MITOR-199298 format. One record per residue (C-alpha): residue number from 0; z, y, x. Coordinates in nm, 3 decimals. Layout:
NUM;Z;Y;X
...
This chain:
0;-2.989;1.369;18.001
1;-2.721;1.618;18.094
2;-2.832;1.979;18.080
3;-2.703;2.020;18.435
4;-2.975;1.780;18.552
5;-3.237;2.039;18.460
6;-3.358;2.286;18.720
7;-3.196;2.624;18.644
8;-3.526;2.789;18.555
9;-3.617;2.502;18.322
10;-3.280;2.529;18.151
11;-3.320;2.906;18.117
12;-3.652;2.859;17.938
13;-3.498;2.594;17.714
14;-3.214;2.829;17.620
15;-3.458;3.116;17.560
16;-3.669;2.903;17.325
17;-3.359;2.803;17.128
18;-3.314;3.163;17.012
19;-2.938;3.182;17.066
20;-2.962;3.447;17.340
21;-3.115;3.793;17.327
22;-3.184;3.849;17.696
23;-3.198;3.703;18.044
24;-2.846;3.825;18.108
25;-2.716;3.638;17.801
26;-2.901;3.328;17.920
27;-2.732;3.362;18.261
28;-2.388;3.384;18.098
29;-2.464;3.080;17.882
30;-2.568;2.884;18.189
31;-2.251;2.982;18.374
32;-2.049;2.852;18.077
33;-2.245;2.525;18.105
34;-2.140;2.493;18.468
35;-2.439;2.628;18.655
36;-2.339;2.808;18.973
37;-2.400;3.171;19.057
38;-2.664;3.053;19.306
39;-2.837;2.869;19.020
40;-2.820;3.170;18.791
41;-2.947;3.401;19.065
42;-3.277;3.212;19.049
43;-3.339;3.394;18.722
44;-3.382;3.729;18.895
45;-3.715;3.904;18.920
46;-3.920;4.130;18.698
47;-4.174;3.871;18.585
48;-3.922;3.598;18.507
49;-3.692;3.844;18.329
50;-3.982;3.964;18.116
51;-4.085;3.607;18.031
52;-3.732;3.506;17.933
53;-3.671;3.822;17.731
54;-4.004;3.776;17.549
55;-3.922;3.412;17.470
56;-3.580;3.513;17.337
57;-3.741;3.772;17.112
58;-4.009;3.530;16.988
59;-3.750;3.264;16.913
60;-3.535;3.510;16.716
61;-3.837;3.637;16.519
62;-3.945;3.279;16.444
63;-3.592;3.184;16.344
64;-3.567;3.486;16.114
65;-3.909;3.407;15.966
66;-3.798;3.050;15.894
67;-3.484;3.180;15.722
68;-3.660;3.451;15.519
69;-3.972;3.252;15.434
70;-3.829;3.022;15.166
71;-3.636;3.305;15.000
72;-3.948;3.517;14.974
73;-4.145;3.224;14.834
74;-3.879;3.167;14.567
75;-3.885;3.535;14.469
76;-4.250;3.514;14.360
């Protein structure tokens, strides 16, 4: 399925979980590059949604870093 078939908020959460973006604003820019319209991206406004997306971005980055560091630390012991 094309990413453009996803509702903008669904796609934003998908991008956030991927860990490639650090914030809602980076997610919005990524979506614009994918072809989502400004009207689509504007659906990402709001304090609660911004907080959720930013938190997911942070969690995904921490998890990604943990996955990268984990094996190295295990080998060091």
